[in-house]
C-alpha positions as CSV (number, residue, x, y, z in Angstrom):
1,M,5.5,-25.9,-22.3
2,P,2.8,-25.3,-25.1
3,Q,1.3,-21.9,-25.5
4,P,-2.5,-21.7,-25.2
5,Y,-3.0,-19.4,-28.1
6,P,-1.0,-19.1,-31.3
7,T,-1.1,-15.4,-31.2
8,S,0.8,-14.9,-28.0
9,S,2.5,-11.9,-29.3
10,L,-0.9,-10.4,-29.9
11,Y,-2.0,-11.4,-26.3
12,V,1.1,-9.8,-24.7
13,A,0.5,-6.5,-26.9
14,C,-2.8,-6.1,-25.6
15,H,-1.6,-6.5,-22.1
16,L,1.1,-3.8,-22.8
17,S,-1.2,-1.4,-24.2
18,S,-3.6,-1.9,-21.2
19,I,-0.7,-1.2,-18.9
20,V,0.2,1.8,-20.8
21,L,-3.3,3.1,-20.6
22,A,-3.4,2.4,-16.9
23,L,-0.3,4.5,-16.4
24,Y,-1.8,7.4,-18.6
25,V,-4.8,7.4,-16.5
26,A,-2.8,7.4,-13.2
27,C,-0.8,10.4,-14.6
28,L,-4.0,12.3,-15.3
29,V,-5.4,11.4,-11.8
30,A,-2.0,12.7,-10.4
31,E,-2.2,16.0,-12.2
32,T,-5.8,16.5,-11.1
33,M,-5.0,15.8,-7.5
34,A,-2.1,18.2,-7.7
35,E,-4.3,21.0,-8.9
36,D,-6.7,20.2,-6.1
37,I,-3.9,20.4,-3.5
38,N,-2.6,23.8,-5.2
39,G,-6.2,25.3,-5.1
40,G,-6.7,25.2,-8.8
41,G,-9.4,22.5,-8.9
42,E,-12.0,24.6,-7.2
43,H,-13.6,25.9,-10.5
44,V,-13.8,22.1,-11.7
45,R,-15.7,21.2,-8.5
46,S,-18.2,23.9,-9.2
47,E,-18.8,22.8,-12.6
48,E,-19.3,19.3,-11.7
49,R,-22.1,20.4,-9.2
50,T,-23.9,22.5,-11.8
51,T,-23.9,19.7,-14.4
């Protein structure tokens, strides 16, 4: 099966980096939600309202 792009390794690398970035964002969101549940995100909400 012929490969559509000669730089298939670069294509895969881009996909892997995007997956890693998605996982990183998911971890940040999970931490934010955990702080929200614990009551530590109250001050963040007030700052979002003022700005």
